[in-house]
Structures are given as C-alpha cells and as structure tokens.
N, C-alpha and C positions, 0 to 999 in steps of 0.2 A: 165127442167130436165138438170141438170148436166152430160157431159159424161166426161167418165175420158179417157185420153190416157195412153195404155199398150204400152211401151220400151222395148226391150229386147236387154241386153247386153252382150255379150257373149265374154268372152275373147278367144284367140287362147289357146288352149290347148295343140297342140303338131302338130309341121309343118310335122310330119311323117305317121299321124294318119287323114283318111275320115270321116266323117261325111256324113252319106249317107242322101239324099233326105226326107224319110221315117221320120229317128231317128231326124233332124230337123224340121221335121213341130210337130213330137209326142213335144219336149220339146218346141215348142212356141205355142201348144196345150193349156201344163200346164201352161206357162206362164200368157195364156189370160185366163185361171180357170176354162180350162175342166179338167173333173176326168180322172181316168186312161183309161178307155172305148173310153170315148169320143175322149180324143188325139192318141190312138190306131187306130181309126175309120179313123180318118184325116189322121194318117200318113201310113195307108192301100191305101187309096186314092191316094196319093203324090207316092208312091211304094207299086206294089204290091205284092213283096216280104217280105214284111216287117213283121217283127217276133218279139212281143214283150220282152219276155222273153231275147233275146240275144241284143235287143237294149239297155233294160235296164241295163243288164250286160255290155257292150259295153262304154255306157255314163256313169255310175259309175266308170269304171277302168278310165277314162278319163278325171274322177271330172266335168264333166260337169255340176251338178247341182251345184257343188262349186263356177262354173262362173258366175252363173246367181247371178244379183243383183234386 
C-alpha cells in the first residue's frame, strides 16, 4: 500500500499578526483531511483556550485558507 505525503505550504500573511498554536494545529489538521470537529479537538490539545469561532474568523480575515496550496 502506497503512502501519500502531505506537505503544508503557508505563505506569510502578515508580519503584524500572530497565528497561535491552536490555530496552526487547526489548519494543519484540516490539510491532513480532518473534519472541523477533529481539527478543533487537535487545536484544543495544542492550546487549551482555543475557540473555534474566533479562530475561524481570524484565519478567514488573515486569508490563511487562501494561502494553502
């Protein structure tokens, strides 16, 4: 059985905005094929204060999803 390698490429969106560990874990999980619930659980594991609605809004505003290839 062949294994597929997943690579996450994220362009620098802004030098003035910080992406928190939970947000980064959330995006990485989505890229790896996780659904929103699974990605949110992984994000909570990385950052106890992770809030899905806040993170999703921030990531959309930063165009983080547009930067994924």
